[in-house]
C-alpha positions in Angstrom: 149.1 31.9 -81.1 146.1 29.5 -80.9 144.4 28.8 -77.6 141.7 26.2 -77.0 138.4 27.3 -75.4 135.0 26.1 -74.4 131.9 27.9 -73.4 129.8 26.8 -70.5 126.4 27.9 -69.1 127.1 28.1 -65.4 124.6 27.5 -62.5 122.3 25.5 -64.7 122.1 22.0 -66.2 120.1 23.3 -69.2 121.9 24.8 -72.1 121.1 28.4 -72.9 120.1 29.1 -69.3 122.4 30.1 -66.5 125.3 32.5 -67.0 127.5 32.0 -70.2 131.2 31.8 -69.6 134.2 31.4 -71.9 137.0 29.2 -70.5 140.3 29.7 -72.4 143.2 27.4 -71.7 146.8 28.7 -71.8 148.9 25.6 -72.5 152.1 25.0 -70.5 155.4 25.8 -72.2 153.9 27.9 -75.0 154.3 31.6 -75.4 151.8 33.3 -73.0 149.3 35.9 -74.1 149.9 39.4 -72.7 147.5 41.2 -70.4 146.4 43.3 -73.4 145.8 40.2 -75.5 143.7 38.5 -72.7 141.7 41.7 -72.5 141.1 41.7 -76.2 140.0 38.1 -76.2 137.5 38.8 -73.3 136.2 41.7 -75.3 135.8 39.5 -78.4 133.7 36.9 -76.4 131.7 39.9 -75.1 130.4 37.8 -72.1 130.1 39.1 -68.6 133.4 37.3 -67.8 136.0 35.2 -69.5 138.4 33.0 -67.5 141.9 32.0 -68.5 143.3 28.7 -67.1 147.1 28.3 -67.0 147.8 24.7 -67.7 150.8 23.0 -66.0 153.6 20.8 -67.3 153.2 18.3 -64.5 149.5 17.7 -63.9 150.2 14.4 -62.1 151.9 16.2 -59.3 150.7 19.7 -59.5 147.0 20.0 -58.5 146.7 23.8 -58.6 145.8 26.0 -61.5 146.2 29.7 -61.8 143.2 31.5 -63.3 142.8 35.0 -64.6 139.2 36.5 -64.7 138.4 39.3 -67.1 135.4 41.5 -67.7 135.2 43.0 -71.1 136.9 46.1 -69.7 139.2 45.0 -66.9 140.6 42.1 -64.9 139.0 41.4 -61.5 140.4 39.5 -58.6 137.4 37.1 -58.1 134.1 36.2 -59.6 131.8 33.3 -58.8 130.6 31.9 -62.0 134.1 31.9 -63.6 135.3 30.0 -60.6 132.6 27.4 -60.7 132.9 27.1 -64.5 136.6 26.7 -64.3 136.2 24.1 -61.5 133.7 22.0 -63.4 135.8 22.1 -66.6 138.9 21.0 -64.8 137.3 18.3 -62.6 135.1 16.7 -65.2 136.7 13.4 -66.3 140.2 14.5 -65.2 142.7 11.7 -64.6 144.7 14.0 -62.3 142.2 15.9 -60.0 142.7 19.6 -59.5 142.1 20.6 -55.9 142.9 24.3 -55.9 142.5 27.4 -58.1 144.8 30.4 -57.6 143.2 33.7 -58.2 144.2 37.3 -57.6 142.0 37.3 -54.5 143.7 34.1 -53.1 143.7 30.4 -53.2 140.4 28.6 -53.6 139.8 24.9 -52.7 137.5 23.2 -55.2 135.6 19.9 -54.9 133.7 17.9 -57.4 130.2 17.4 -56.1 128.8 15.5 -59.1 129.6 14.8 -62.8 128.5 18.3 -63.7 128.9 20.4 -60.6 131.5 21.7 -58.2 131.9 23.7 -55.0 134.6 26.3 -54.2 135.6 27.7 -50.8 135.7 31.3 -51.9 138.2 33.9 -50.5 136.7 36.4 -48.3 137.8 39.6 -46.5 134.4 41.1 -45.8 133.9 44.7 -45.0 130.8 46.8 -44.4 131.4 50.3 -45.7 130.3 53.5 -44.0 128.9 55.0 -47.2 125.7 54.2 -49.0 124.6 55.2 -52.5 122.9 58.3 -50.9 126.4 59.6 -50.0 127.9 58.9 -53.4 129.5 62.1 -54.8 127.9 63.4 -58.0 125.2 60.8 -57.9 123.1 61.0 -61.1 119.6 59.7 -61.9 121.1 57.3 -64.5 122.9 55.4 -61.7 119.6 54.6 -59.9 116.4 52.9 -60.6 113.6 55.0 -62.1 111.0 53.3 -59.9 110.7 55.6 -56.8 110.1 52.7 -54.3 113.2 50.8 -55.5 115.3 54.0 -55.7 114.6 54.9 -52.0 115.6 51.4 -50.9 118.8 51.3 -53.0 119.9 54.8 -51.7 119.8 53.4 -48.1 121.2 49.9 -48.9 124.4 48.7 -47.2 127.5 48.6 -49.4 129.5 45.4 -48.6 132.7 43.9 -49.9 133.4 40.2 -50.2 137.0 40.9 -50.9 138.9 44.1 -51.8 137.8 45.0 -55.4 134.5 43.1 -55.3 131.6 45.1 -53.7 127.9 45.3 -53.9 125.0 47.5 -52.8 122.7 45.0 -51.3 119.1 46.1 -51.9 116.4 44.2 -50.1 112.9 44.5 -51.8 109.6 43.6 -50.2 108.0 41.7 -53.1 108.7 39.8 -56.3 106.6 42.3 -58.2 109.0 45.1 -57.2 111.9 42.8 -58.1 110.4 42.4 -61.6 110.2 46.2 -61.9 114.0 46.5 -61.6 115.4 47.8 -64.9 118.6 46.8 -66.5 121.0 49.7 -67.0 122.8 52.2 -64.8 126.2 53.7 -65.1 129.4 52.8 -63.3 130.0 53.5 -59.6 133.6 54.6 -59.0 135.1 53.1 -55.8 137.6 56.0 -55.4 136.4 58.6 -53.0 133.3 56.4 -52.2 134.3 53.2 -50.4 136.2 53.3 -47.1 139.9 54.1 -47.1 142.2 51.2 -48.4 139.1 49.7 -50.2 138.8 52.3 -53.0 139.3 50.1 -56.0 137.5 47.5 -58.1 134.0 46.6 -59.1 130.7 47.8 -57.5 127.4 46.2 -58.5 123.8 46.5 -57.3 122.3 43.3 -56.0 118.5 43.3 -55.5 116.9 40.5 -53.5 113.7 39.2 -52.1 113.5 36.5 -49.4 111.1 33.8 -50.7 111.2 31.1 -48.0 113.0 29.2 -45.4 113.3 25.7 -44.2 115.6 23.3 -42.3 117.5 20.4 -43.9 119.3 17.9 -41.7 119.4 20.5 -39.0 120.8 23.3 -41.2 118.7 26.4 -41.7 118.1 27.2 -45.4 117.1 30.6 -46.8 115.6 30.9 -50.3 116.0 34.1 -52.2 115.2 35.5 -55.7 117.8 38.0 -57.0 118.9 40.3 -59.8 122.3 41.9 -60.3 122.8 45.2 -62.3 126.1 46.8 -63.0 127.5 49.3 -65.5 124.7 49.0 -68.0 124.0 45.2 -67.9 122.1 42.6 -66.0 123.9 39.4 -65.0 121.9 36.2 -65.1 123.9 34.4 -62.3 126.4 36.1 -60.0 128.3 33.9 -57.6 130.3 36.7 -56.1 127.2 38.8 -55.3 125.5 35.7 -53.9 128.5 34.9 -51.7 128.7 38.6 -50.7 125.0 38.7 -49.7 125.2 35.4 -47.8 128.2 36.6 -45.8 126.4 39.9 -45.1 123.2 38.2 -43.9 125.1 35.8 -41.8 127.2 38.4 -40.0 125.2 41.6 -39.9 121.9 42.8 -38.5 119.1 41.3 -36.4 118.9 38.1 -38.5 122.6 37.2 -38.4 123.5 33.6 -38.2 123.3 31.9 -34.7 124.0 28.4 -35.9 127.4 27.0 -37.0 126.1 26.5 -40.6 123.5 28.2 -42.8 122.7 27.5 -46.4 121.4 30.1 -49.0 119.6 29.0 -52.2 119.5 31.8 -54.8 117.4 31.8 -57.9 118.6 34.5 -60.4 118.0 35.3 -64.1 114.3 34.4 -64.2 113.3 37.8 -65.6 116.0 37.4 -68.4 114.8 33.9 -69.4 118.1 32.4 -68.1 117.0 30.9 -64.7 120.0 30.0 -62.6 120.4 28.1 -59.3 123.2 29.1 -56.9 124.0 27.6 -53.5 126.1 29.2 -50.8 127.0 27.6 -47.5 128.2 29.9 -44.7 130.0 28.4 -41.7 130.9 30.2 -38.5 133.7 29.4 -36.1 133.5 30.9 -32.6 130.8 33.2 -33.9 133.0 34.6 -36.7 132.9 34.0 -40.4 134.9 30.9 -41.2 134.1 29.6 -44.7 131.9 30.7 -47.6 131.3 27.8 -50.0 129.8 28.5 -53.4 128.4 25.7 -55.4 126.5 24.8 -58.6 126.5 23.0 -61.9 127.6 23.9 -65.4 126.9 22.6 -68.9 129.2 22.9 -72.0 127.8 24.7 -75.0 130.7 25.2 -77.5 134.3 24.5 -78.1 137.0 25.7 -80.4 140.2 27.7 -80.7 140.9 31.5 -80.5 143.7 32.9 -82.6 145.8 35.8 -81.3 
């Protein structure tokens, strides 16, 4: 079996910045790779995520595409940069526009915003957990930052889910200097026995952020942030899911929660890695409750080829 693929750098317009992504197409009508084969392919690319797009036999009438998102170790229900990367690859120059991606977390409406960028109305089923990292059973030093000031803040940080299976400890830091001191590494947090009942599965990352500014554009408040995301021994240069999660949290929780119908968040991530990335999230409320979370950004193609299974 031979499957075409491209790689993209997502949340950037400059090659070799942003977050690398492999996009593998599964042609319609051909034998389909098994779950194990998809996992092996993701492990071979060895990127933070690989997305598989299921092509359709009737693209003129079928404007949805199923996508499967894999880490090197497991499949996950949703991730931001695979969603934007898949959207840009499908919408760029397509004679038959795709309007929807179908993920394990739900259906996602996608829109082309320019020749090289797209937005996606991401699924959300947000939940603030009772636990913090301080209450994690068997917590070890390797799961926390060595810097004492950062460690104390992450122990008390809220743990918030964007959807079931995608959760983050949201760690606000007071300065860019302290953000620069965050070290890559850390071992896996196990959701079982830690997150609230009925939410004890999936991925947990640590998302560190500093508020860097605010403004108003066309009457919409805009919040600027610098961020870093660490999970299971690696640092991610651009994390759409974590950005969407943090935006939803800031808009719905605490003293600074959103009071206007719309608020925009502009995230800069990956600076410390030399892979600067720009992520935009728009949060819209309806009757004071979370209505839509819209993730947006560009992507640029880097490679293309075929993978043999």
